[in-house]
C-alpha positions as CSV (number, residue, x, y, z in Angstrom):
1,M,93.4,-46.0,39.1
2,T,97.1,-46.8,39.3
3,S,99.6,-44.2,40.3
4,R,101.1,-44.1,36.8
5,R,97.6,-43.6,35.2
6,R,96.8,-40.8,37.7
7,V,100.1,-39.0,36.8
8,V,99.4,-39.3,33.1
9,S,95.8,-38.1,33.6
10,T,97.0,-35.1,35.6
11,L,99.6,-34.2,33.0
12,S,97.0,-34.4,30.2
13,F,94.6,-32.2,32.1
14,L,97.3,-29.6,32.7
15,A,98.4,-29.7,29.1
16,A,94.8,-29.2,27.9
17,G,94.4,-26.3,30.3
18,L,97.6,-24.7,29.1
19,A,96.6,-25.1,25.5
20,L,93.2,-23.5,26.2
21,A,94.9,-20.6,28.0
22,L,97.3,-20.0,25.2
23,G,94.5,-20.3,22.6
24,A,92.5,-17.6,24.4
25,A,95.6,-15.3,24.8
26,A,96.6,-15.5,21.1
27,P,93.4,-14.1,19.7
28,A,93.4,-11.4,22.3
29,A,96.9,-10.2,21.4
30,A,96.0,-10.4,17.7
31,Q,92.6,-8.8,18.0
32,N,91.7,-6.0,15.6
33,H,90.6,-2.7,17.1
34,S,88.4,-0.3,15.0
35,L,87.7,3.3,16.0
36,R,85.5,6.0,14.5
37,F,87.7,9.2,14.1
38,S,85.6,12.4,14.2
39,T,86.2,16.0,13.3
40,S,84.1,19.1,12.6
41,Q,86.3,20.1,9.7
42,A,84.9,18.9,6.3
43,N,87.4,20.1,3.7
44,P,89.9,17.3,2.8
45,N,92.6,20.0,2.1
46,E,92.6,21.4,5.7
47,P,95.7,20.4,7.6
48,V,93.9,18.6,10.4
49,V,92.0,16.4,7.9
50,K,95.2,15.6,6.1
51,V,96.9,14.6,9.3
52,M,94.0,12.4,10.4
53,H,94.4,10.4,7.2
54,S,98.2,10.1,7.6
55,F,97.8,9.2,11.3
56,A,95.3,6.5,10.4
57,A,97.5,5.1,7.6
58,R,100.6,4.9,9.9
59,L,98.7,3.3,12.7
60,K,97.3,0.6,10.4
61,E,100.7,-0.1,8.8
62,R,102.7,-0.2,12.0
63,S,100.1,-2.3,13.9
64,G,99.8,-4.8,11.0
65,G,96.1,-3.9,10.7
66,R,95.4,-4.3,14.4
67,I,94.2,-0.7,14.7
68,T,91.9,0.9,12.1
69,L,90.6,4.4,12.2
70,N,87.5,5.2,10.2
71,I,87.4,8.9,9.5
72,F,84.2,11.0,9.8
73,T,84.5,14.6,8.8
74,G,82.0,17.6,9.0
75,D,80.4,16.5,12.3
76,Q,79.0,13.4,10.8
77,L,78.9,11.8,14.2
78,G,77.5,15.0,15.8
79,P,78.9,18.2,17.2
80,Q,82.1,18.0,19.2
81,K,80.3,18.3,22.6
82,K,78.1,15.3,21.8
83,V,81.1,13.2,20.5
84,N,83.2,14.0,23.5
85,E,80.3,12.9,25.8
86,M,80.1,9.7,23.9
87,I,83.8,9.1,24.5
88,K,83.5,9.8,28.2
89,G,80.8,7.2,28.2
90,G,83.1,4.6,26.7
91,A,82.3,4.8,23.0
92,R,85.0,3.5,20.6
93,V,85.5,6.9,19.1
94,M,88.4,9.3,18.7
95,S,87.7,13.0,18.6
96,V,89.6,16.0,17.2
97,T,88.7,18.6,19.8
98,D,90.3,21.4,21.8
99,Y,90.8,22.4,25.4
100,G,87.9,24.8,25.5
101,Q,85.6,22.0,24.7
102,L,87.3,19.7,27.2
103,S,86.8,22.2,30.0
104,Q,83.3,20.8,30.5
105,F,85.0,17.8,32.0
106,V,88.0,19.5,33.6
107,P,87.4,23.2,33.9
108,D,91.1,24.1,34.4
109,L,91.8,22.9,30.8
110,G,89.8,25.9,29.6
111,I,92.8,28.1,30.5
112,L,94.7,26.5,27.6
113,A,92.2,27.8,25.2
114,G,92.1,31.3,26.8
115,P,92.8,34.7,25.2
116,Y,96.3,35.8,24.6
117,L,97.8,33.0,26.7
118,Y,100.9,32.0,24.8
119,G,103.7,34.4,24.3
120,S,105.4,32.2,21.8
121,A,105.6,28.6,20.5
122,D,108.4,27.9,22.9
123,E,106.2,28.9,25.8
124,A,103.5,26.5,24.6
125,K,106.1,23.7,24.3
126,K,107.2,24.2,27.9
127,L,103.6,24.1,29.1
128,F,102.7,20.8,27.4
129,A,105.9,19.2,28.9
130,S,105.1,20.5,32.4
131,D,103.8,18.9,35.5
132,V,100.9,21.3,35.5
133,F,99.7,19.9,32.2
134,K,100.4,16.3,33.3
135,D,98.1,17.0,36.3
136,M,95.3,18.3,34.1
137,S,95.6,15.5,31.5
138,G,95.6,13.0,34.4
139,R,92.4,14.5,35.7
140,L,90.8,14.2,32.2
141,E,91.9,10.6,32.1
142,Q,90.1,10.0,35.4
143,Q,87.0,11.5,33.7
144,G,87.1,8.8,31.0
145,M,89.0,10.6,28.3
146,K,92.6,9.8,27.2
147,L,94.7,12.4,25.4
148,I,96.4,10.9,22.3
149,V,97.5,14.2,20.7
150,S,97.9,17.2,22.9
151,D,100.0,19.9,21.2
152,G,99.2,20.0,17.4
153,L,98.8,23.7,16.3
154,F,95.4,24.2,14.9
155,G,96.0,27.9,14.2
156,V,95.7,31.5,15.4
157,R,92.1,32.7,15.5
158,H,90.9,36.0,14.1
159,L,87.6,37.7,13.5
160,L,85.7,37.6,10.2
161,G,82.8,40.1,9.9
162,S,81.4,42.9,7.8
163,K,83.3,45.8,9.4
164,P,86.9,46.4,10.7
165,V,87.6,45.7,14.4
166,R,90.7,47.5,15.6
167,T,89.9,48.0,19.3
168,P,87.5,46.4,21.8
169,A,85.1,49.4,21.3
170,D,84.6,48.3,17.7
171,M,83.1,45.0,19.0
172,A,80.4,46.6,21.2
173,G,77.1,44.9,20.5
174,M,78.4,42.6,17.8
175,T,76.8,39.2,17.7
176,L,79.4,36.5,16.8
177,R,79.7,32.8,16.7
178,V,82.0,31.1,19.1
179,P,82.5,27.4,20.0
180,P,80.5,26.1,23.0
181,S,83.5,26.8,25.3
182,P,83.1,28.7,28.6
183,I,86.4,30.5,28.2
184,M,85.5,31.7,24.7
185,L,82.0,32.8,25.8
186,E,83.6,34.8,28.7
187,T,86.3,36.2,26.4
188,F,83.9,37.9,24.0
189,T,81.5,38.9,26.7
190,A,84.4,40.8,28.3
191,L,85.3,42.4,25.0
192,G,81.8,43.8,24.6
193,G,80.4,41.4,22.1
194,R,77.4,39.1,22.2
195,P,78.9,35.6,21.7
196,T,76.6,32.8,20.5
197,A,77.7,29.1,20.8
198,L,76.9,27.3,17.6
199,P,78.2,24.0,16.1
200,W,80.7,24.7,13.3
201,G,78.6,23.1,10.6
202,E,75.9,25.8,11.2
203,V,78.2,28.9,11.0
204,Y,77.9,29.5,7.2
205,N,74.1,29.6,7.3
206,A,74.1,31.7,10.5
207,L,76.3,34.3,8.8
208,Q,74.3,34.1,5.5
209,T,71.0,34.7,7.3
210,N,72.5,37.3,9.7
211,V,71.8,35.2,12.8
212,V,75.3,36.3,13.7
213,D,77.3,39.3,12.5
214,A,80.7,37.7,12.6
215,A,82.6,34.5,13.3
216,E,86.1,33.8,14.7
217,A,88.4,31.0,13.5
218,N,91.8,30.2,12.2
219,Y,92.7,30.7,8.5
220,G,92.3,27.0,7.6
221,S,88.8,26.8,9.0
222,L,87.7,30.1,7.4
223,V,88.8,28.9,4.0
224,G,87.8,25.3,4.4
225,S,84.2,26.4,5.2
226,K,84.2,29.2,2.7
227,L,83.0,31.7,5.2
228,Y,84.7,34.5,3.2
229,E,81.9,34.1,0.7
230,V,79.4,35.8,3.2
231,R,81.7,38.1,5.1
232,K,84.5,40.2,3.6
233,V,86.5,41.9,6.5
234,L,89.0,39.9,8.5
235,S,90.4,41.6,11.6
236,T,93.6,40.0,12.7
237,T,92.8,40.0,16.4
238,A,94.9,36.9,17.1
239,H,92.8,36.5,20.3
240,Q,93.5,32.8,20.6
241,T,96.2,30.3,19.7
242,M,94.4,27.0,19.4
243,Y,96.1,23.6,20.0
244,V,94.3,20.4,19.0
245,A,93.5,17.8,21.6
246,V,92.7,14.3,20.2
247,V,91.0,12.1,22.8
248,T,89.6,8.6,23.0
249,S,88.0,6.5,25.8
250,T,90.2,5.8,28.8
251,D,88.6,2.4,29.1
252,F,89.3,1.6,25.5
253,F,92.9,2.7,25.7
254,K,93.5,0.6,28.8
255,S,92.0,-2.4,27.1
256,L,94.6,-2.3,24.4
257,P,97.8,-4.5,24.6
258,A,100.8,-2.5,25.9
259,D,102.5,-2.4,22.5
260,L,99.4,-0.8,20.9
261,Q,99.1,1.7,23.7
262,T,102.7,2.7,23.1
263,L,102.2,2.8,19.3
264,L,99.1,5.0,19.7
265,L,100.9,7.6,21.9
266,D,104.0,7.5,19.7
267,E,102.0,8.2,16.6
268,G,100.0,10.8,18.5
269,K,103.2,12.8,19.1
270,R,104.2,12.5,15.5
271,A,100.7,13.7,14.4
272,G,100.9,16.7,16.6
273,A,104.2,17.8,15.2
274,E,103.0,17.1,11.6
275,L,99.9,19.2,12.2
276,T,101.9,22.1,13.5
277,Q,104.2,22.1,10.5
278,L,101.3,21.9,8.0
279,T,99.4,24.7,9.7
280,L,102.3,27.0,9.7
281,A,103.1,26.2,6.0
282,S,99.4,26.6,5.0
283,D,98.5,29.9,6.6
284,A,100.2,32.1,4.0
285,A,98.4,30.3,1.2
286,Y,95.1,30.6,3.0
287,A,95.6,34.3,3.5
288,D,96.3,34.7,-0.2
289,E,93.2,32.8,-1.2
290,M,91.0,35.0,1.0
291,K,92.6,38.2,-0.4
292,K,92.0,37.0,-4.0
293,A,88.4,36.4,-3.0
294,G,88.1,40.1,-2.0
295,V,88.6,39.8,1.7
296,Q,90.0,43.0,3.4
297,F,92.7,42.3,6.0
298,V,92.7,44.7,8.9
299,T,96.2,44.4,10.5
300,D,96.4,47.6,12.6
301,V,94.7,45.9,15.6
302,D,95.4,47.0,19.1
303,H,96.3,43.6,20.5
304,K,97.5,45.0,23.8
305,A,94.1,46.6,24.4
306,F,92.3,43.4,23.6
307,A,94.6,41.3,25.8
308,E,94.0,43.7,28.8
309,K,90.3,43.7,28.5
310,A,90.0,39.9,27.8
311,K,92.1,38.9,30.8
312,V,89.1,39.1,33.1
313,A,87.7,36.0,31.3
314,Y,90.0,33.8,33.3
315,A,88.4,35.0,36.6
316,K,84.8,34.5,35.2
317,V,84.9,30.9,34.1
318,P,83.2,28.7,36.8
319,G,85.1,25.8,38.4
320,L,88.7,27.0,37.8
321,T,91.1,26.0,40.6
322,P,92.2,29.2,42.4
323,G,95.7,30.3,41.2
324,M,95.7,27.9,38.2
325,Y,96.1,30.6,35.6
326,D,99.3,31.8,37.4
327,K,100.6,28.2,37.6
328,V,100.1,27.8,33.9
329,R,101.9,31.1,33.1
330,A,104.7,30.1,35.5
331,A,105.1,26.7,33.7
332,M,105.6,28.5,30.4
333,T,108.0,31.2,31.6
334,R,110.3,29.4,34.1
């Protein structure tokens, strides 16, 4: 082969290789990514479900259809615990969950779902912007779960039963449904109740058949699941302020192009703020709906007595890093 023919052949080979590389890269950059988006809530009017739909719509529009979220409500994919385990295993799923549920992977996160933790919305805002929270979320990411939304207000949780609860003594021996969260189980044990962990979809029937005496939840969930049809006394214990945590697979997140990672996190922040606004705006209407349905609101609750007795829960949860509760409180108050 002449020198000239060798040069031409080499250039042709390089050109073919470059074309092949570019051809492979182009489809990867333009690849469409579909995720199942799961929540326990079933009522389309609940703030969290509304935000899921607006979040999905914005992602699809801004990504040019490269990210699509298919929404599954009412635990269609299974209880939160099961869905979260699927995500940890790498499933292409996004889950609306909370920090009590996530504590099975990083126990310290359970503190964020603990009783009477947040003194104000400003304190919560400081915590979610702190290095303490960044450390916790980083450890969760190492466990295979990436936080997309971290600070959307789900609501303040109260107790719905058949009798008024004004002091911890009123809860003695009461069987009540709580989420399968170690911090919540320890909280109501400390308060003298008998907590039972049940999936949210089973709560209505459990109340109706007297498997449990009471349930605790935020206004939106109580109304969305119509629990006020089977229990008529709501004691405003305000024992927990719950913030939504939306997670997906760390491996899936890392597989996305950089621009889609940025987009997902950007829209996650927007979704968190939107959820907080909707929750605050909806609570008064939910309270009115329950009152019209004949629910008695008990407002003279001794919150200080509840907070004092419930604080022991933070020392009872297994696996917590020594001193972590104090670090969390310091991050909120400095």
